[in-house]
Every structure is written in C-alpha cells, then in structure tokens.
C-alpha positions as CSV (number, residue, x, y, z in Angstrom):
1,M,-9.4,-16.5,1.1
2,Y,-6.4,-14.2,1.7
3,L,-5.7,-11.0,3.5
4,Y,-3.1,-8.9,1.6
5,N,-1.5,-6.1,3.7
6,I,0.6,-3.4,2.1
7,S,2.3,-1.1,4.6
8,I,3.5,2.3,3.5
9,I,6.0,4.2,5.7
10,T,6.6,7.8,4.7
11,E,8.7,10.7,5.9
12,D,6.6,13.7,6.9
13,S,8.0,15.8,4.1
14,V,6.5,13.6,1.4
15,H,3.5,12.2,3.2
16,A,0.8,14.4,1.6
17,E,2.0,13.6,-1.9
18,I,2.2,9.9,-1.3
19,M,-1.2,9.8,0.3
20,D,-2.7,11.6,-2.7
21,W,-1.2,9.0,-5.0
22,V,-2.5,6.2,-2.9
23,K,-6.0,7.7,-2.9
24,T,-6.2,8.5,-6.6
25,G,-3.9,5.9,-8.0
26,I,-5.0,2.8,-6.0
27,L,-8.0,3.2,-3.8
28,S,-10.3,5.1,-6.2
29,Q,-9.5,2.7,-9.1
30,N,-9.1,-0.6,-7.3
31,E,-11.7,-3.3,-8.1
32,Y,-11.0,-5.3,-5.0
33,P,-12.5,-4.4,-1.6
34,A,-9.9,-2.4,0.2
35,K,-9.5,-0.9,3.6
36,F,-7.2,2.0,4.3
37,L,-5.7,2.3,7.8
38,E,-3.4,4.5,9.8
39,L,-1.0,2.7,12.1
40,L,-1.1,4.3,15.6
41,N,1.9,4.3,17.9
42,S,4.2,3.3,15.1
43,P,7.8,2.5,16.1
44,H,8.9,4.1,12.9
45,E,9.6,7.8,12.3
46,G,7.2,9.5,9.9
47,Q,3.8,8.0,9.2
48,T,2.6,4.5,8.5
49,H,-0.5,3.5,6.6
50,C,-1.8,0.2,5.4
51,I,-3.9,-0.9,2.5
52,Q,-5.7,-4.2,3.2
53,L,-7.4,-6.4,0.6
54,V,-9.4,-9.5,1.1
55,V,-9.2,-11.7,-2.0
56,E,-10.4,-15.1,-3.0
57,K,-7.2,-16.4,-4.6
58,E,-3.5,-15.6,-4.7
59,Q,-3.8,-14.8,-8.4
60,D,-5.9,-11.7,-7.3
61,I,-2.9,-10.5,-5.4
62,E,-0.6,-10.9,-8.4
63,T,-3.1,-9.0,-10.5
64,F,-3.4,-6.2,-8.0
65,N,0.4,-5.9,-7.7
66,A,0.9,-5.7,-11.5
67,K,-1.8,-3.2,-12.0
68,Y,-1.3,-1.0,-8.9
69,L,1.6,-1.8,-6.7
70,V,4.4,-1.9,-9.3
71,P,3.5,1.6,-10.7
72,F,3.3,2.9,-7.1
73,Q,6.7,1.5,-6.3
74,E,8.1,3.1,-9.5
75,F,6.6,6.4,-8.5
76,I,8.2,6.2,-5.0
77,S,11.6,5.1,-6.4
78,T,11.8,7.9,-9.0
79,S,10.1,10.7,-7.0
80,H,10.8,10.0,-3.3
81,H,13.7,7.6,-3.2
82,G,14.6,6.9,0.4
83,K,11.7,8.9,1.8
84,A,9.0,6.2,1.5
85,F,9.0,2.5,1.9
86,I,6.6,-0.3,1.1
87,F,6.4,-3.8,2.5
88,D,3.7,-6.4,2.1
89,S,2.5,-9.6,3.6
90,I,0.0,-12.3,2.6
91,M,-2.1,-14.1,5.2
92,K,-4.4,-17.0,4.6
93,Y,-7.7,-17.3,6.5
94,L,-8.0,-20.6,8.4
C-alpha cells in the first residue's frame, strides 16, 4: 500500500479559486479515498493544503495523476502561473 501526498501552496490572492477547483475538480470526482488537509504553521507564505490518497498499487497513482493532477497543473500554469505550486511525494507502508 502507498500513501500519495500532493501539497498545494497558494498565494492568498488565488487561494479561493484554487480551493474551489480542488473541491470540484478532484475531491468530488475522485474514486480513491482521499483526505484533504490544511498545513498549520507553514514555513511558506500563503496557504498550504494537502490531498492524501491511500492506494493499493503505484499504478493507481499514475491513473490518478493522468485523470486529475495533470489537468489541475495545466489549470494552475495557465490561470495562476507563479501564484500556486504543487509538489508530491509517494510513501510505501512498511
């Protein structure tokens, strides 16, 4: 099993629009169990949120990325370039 974490850092000026996109474009349509978290005491300016998925196999992460994360990255790069950033990490349960 794997834990897939996607961190989203947004400037305050675009935060509401980005969060709406996450909620309607990813969380409400996603077929994988997901948790949505807010990072407290972030060292970054703006706001940081995380989407966490627990999946059985790495292929599930690739499927999620193709279906949800790639379109989200395209939205950010075309509509909010330089005002929102995404980074992800994959962890394996031991």
